[in-house]
N, C-alpha and C positions, 0 to 999 in steps of 0.2 A: 537055332538052338545053341550052336557053338558061339555065335556072335553074342547072344544074350549072356552066356557063361563068361565070355571074355569081358564083356561090358560090366558084368557084375563084379568080376574079380578086380578090374581096373578101378571101379568105384570104391571097392573096399580098400584097395591100396591107397587111393587118394584120400579116403577118410582117415586112414592111419597116419599118412604123411601130414595131413592137416592137423591132426591131434598132436603129433610130435612137435610140430612147429608152433603150436599154441602156447607152449610153456613160456612165460615171461621170464626174462633174465635181467638182473640188475648188477652192474659192476659196483664194487665198493672199496673204499680205503678207510683206514683208521689213523687217528692222529699220533698215537703213541706206539712204541715197540710192542711186539707180541708178548714179551715177558711181563709187562705191567698188568696188574690185576684188573684194571679198567678195560684194557683191550681184551682180556680173557672173557670178561662179561659180555662185550659186544660179540665176540666170536661164538659165545654160547647162544646169543640171540639169533645169529646167522644159522647155526645148526638147527635151532627150533623151527625157523622159517622153512629151511630146506627139507626138513622132515615132514612137517605138516603140509607144505605146499608141493610135495613131490608130484611132478607132472603138470603143475599149474604155475608155480612161481619159484625162482631160484635166485639166491644172492651169490655171486662169485667175488670173493675177496682177492684183490690184487696186491695187498700188502699195506704197509704203514708209511711212515715218513721217508723210508728209502725208495718208495715208489713215486710219491708226490710229497713235496715238502709240507710239513704240518701247517704252516701258515698260508700255503697256497691251496690247500684242500678245499676250503669253503668256496673260493672262486671257481675251482675246478668243477664242483658239483653245480654251481649256479650256471656255468657256461656249458655244461653237458659233457665235459671231458670224462667225467665219471658220474655214475647215477646216484650214488649214496655215499655219505661221509658220516663217520662217528667222530665227533669233535667237541671241544668246549665252545660254548657260545662266545666266550671271550676272544676267540680267534677271528671272529668277524664282527666285533663290537662296533666298528666304524659304520657298518651297514645297519645293524640291529642293536642299538644301545639298550633296548628293552631287556637284553639278556641279563642285565644287572638285577632284575627282579628275581631271577633264580639265584644269583650270587648271594644276595642278601636274604634269601628265603630261610624260614625256619620250619617248613613243613615238607613232607615227602611228596614225591610225584603223584602217588595215588590220591592224595587229598586234593592236589592242584588239578588233577584230572576230573575229580568228582565235582569240584566247585566251578568248573569252566575255565580255569586258568590256562590249561594247556591248549584248549580250543582257541582262546584269545591269542595265545602265543603263536599258534599255527597260522592264524589269520594275519598276524603282523608279519610273519616270515613270508607268507605268500605275497603280500602287498609290497613289502620293501625289498625282498631278495629274490623272489621268483622261485622259492623252494617250499616243499612240504615239510613241516616240522612233525616228524613221525612219533617221536617219544623222548621223554626226559629220563634217561637211564641213570642208575647208580646214584640216586638222590639219597638224602638223609645222612650223608657223610659230611662232616664239617671239617674245618681247618684248624691247625694249631701253628704256633710259632715254635720252631725247633732251633736250638742253639748249641754251639760247641762248648761254650763256657757258661758258668752259672749266671743266670739273668740277675740284673740289679734292679731293686725297687727303691723308690724314693721314700721320703718320710711318711707320705700318705698311702703307701702301698701301691702306687702306680708304677707301671713298667718304665724303666729308664733304658732307652736304646742307644744313648750316646756312646760312641766308640765301637758300636756294632757295624760290621760289614754285612749288611743285610741284603740278601738277594730279593729283588723285586720283579714284578711283571704287571701287566695291565689289570689283573684281577685285584692285586693287593694294594697298588700304589696310592690310591686316594686315601685309604686308611693309614698306611704306613707313613706317608709323608705329611698329610694334613693333621692327623691326630697324634701319632707317635713322634712326629718330627724327625723321622729317619732319613738318612742319606742312602738311597737304594742303588743297587747295581743290577740293571735289568739283564736277565739271562734266560734263555729257553731251558726247558726241563732237561734236554739232552746234554746241556753244558754244565749242569750243576755239580755232578760228581767230580769232574776235573777241577772245577772252581773250588770246591771244598778241599780237595786233595792238595791244591797249590796254595791254599790260604787266601784266595781272592775274595771269598765270602766265608763268614763263620756263623751265619744264621739264615734261615729261610722259612717262609710259610709253606706248608704242605698239608694235604689231607690226612685224616686220621689213619689211613691205610696206605700201603705202597712204599713206605720208607725202606723197608727191608728188601722189597723187590728191586728198588733202585740202588741199594747198598749205601745209601746216605748215612745209615746208622753206624757206619765205620768211623764217621767223623762227628756226628751230632750226639750229644749226651744229655740234653735237657729238653723236656716238653713243657710248654707254658699253657696252663689252663686259665680261663675257660676257652673252649674252641669257638670259632666264629665262622660265618659264611656257610655256603653249601656248594657242592659240586654243581657245575652247569653243563654236564656232558649230555649230549643228545644226538639223535640221528636226523639228518636232513636229506631230502630226496629232491632231485631236479624236478621241477613242477611239470614240465612237458612230459618227462618220462612217467611221472606219477599218473598224469591224466591219460597216458597211452595204455596203461595197464588194464587188464580185464577187471570187471567188478569183483570177481572171485579173488584175483591176486591182491587187489587193494584191501579186501576184507581180511584175508589171511595176514598180510603184513601189519595191518592196524591192530587186529586182535592179539597177535603175538607180541607186538610192541607194548600194548597195554598190560598184558600179563607180565612181561619182563620188567616193566616199570616197578611193579610190586615185588616180584621175586628177587630182583637185583638189590633192592633196598634191604630186604631181609638177609640175603646172603652176605652183603657187605657189612652189616651190623655184626654178624658172627665173625667175619674176617677181622674186623676192627678189634674185637675182644681177643682174638688169637694173637694178633700183632702186638697189642699192648702187653699181653702176658709175656710174649717172647722178648720184647724190648725191656720189660722190667727185669726179666731173668738175666739179660745182658748188662744190666746196670743203669738203664735209663732212669734219670731222676725227673720228678714232676714238681714244678713250681706253680702254685695256684694263687691267682689274684683273689682277693676277698672283698666282700662288702661293696662299698661305693666304687672302689677302684675297678672291680669286676664289672659292675653295672655300667660304668662310664665307658669301659673298654668295649663292651658288646654294643652299646648304643652308638658309639663312634663308628665301629665297623659297619653297622647297618646304615646309619644316616649319611656318612660320607659316600657310601656306595650309591644310595638313593639320590644324593645330590649330584653325583657324576651322571647318573642316568637321566635325571631331569634336564640338566644342562645340555647334554648331547641330543636329547629328544627335541628340545626347543630349537636347536640349530637346524633340525631336519624340516623339510617342507611340510611333512605330515603333522608336525607339532607334537605337543605333549598331552594330547587328549586322552590317551590311554593310561596316563601315569597313575591316577588314583585307582583305576580298576585293577592294574597290575599289583599295586601294593595290597589291595584288599584280597586278591586271590592267592598271593604267594607269601603273605606274612600273617601270622596268627599271634596277636599280643598275648593270648592266654598261654601259648607254648613257652614264651619267655618267663612266665610267672611260675612255671612248674619246677 
């Protein structure tokens, strides 16, 4: 009788221990500092997962670029140094040039999820990089050119960037150099404040939100419309780690990611309106290209980016077979007509 009681107690303890050990844990880092609105969005996603997945799955955030350099993070998740990374696709464009489909997109993530675009994007990530593409967060936010001095237009209303010290990076450069004819100075986000302060650059591309968070508005006084491009921020997960998770863990992570794709778009649209209002109050001036000049500007941003994507895809052994499918799923001609 005593042995049965002891045996039952031991079995109960073992079951409790097994249950406690069953919680899946993923380590994570994010590309940008915690103060940036995009990072705050990712941390909100983490909180949602940890709340819904209590006892099942948990994300432990190790930090941002101070933990692992922002450009080293994609390789870190691919190699299993960390399980999850929130990062722009542009930081691993050499491996997955298809990320330009997001850069040139004019639709939000929810629409790309519905039409199979994100499923295709995930498949490409798994095949080319050995990672799971969990979700495209913070979509629907486009980019503007921001300048210190009043932008100059030519006789036809086209933007004249001659004389501008324009900060560039891999996202913008095909458009900036091949269409605008700009001489760019490549700088990571973390170096732009000091570059503006010292006069190394006097113009940059950046998203519609976050300028105030980064304090670049201390130096930039003009916003050029229309906006172009889309953010390409997403969450990737080491594929071996993803496959090792329980079915319930994977379901929770995917469900929360899909929900956050939609909610983050809505939240950032509101944030954009608040930021624009605050910048207007501080004296930010808006210069808007009109008519054919605006149409040519937007078409060039899109087509130069697509051209870069096609060229890089053709250099890869897998080829450019997904090119047309990506354009179809991430670009809606009707949206440009609105």
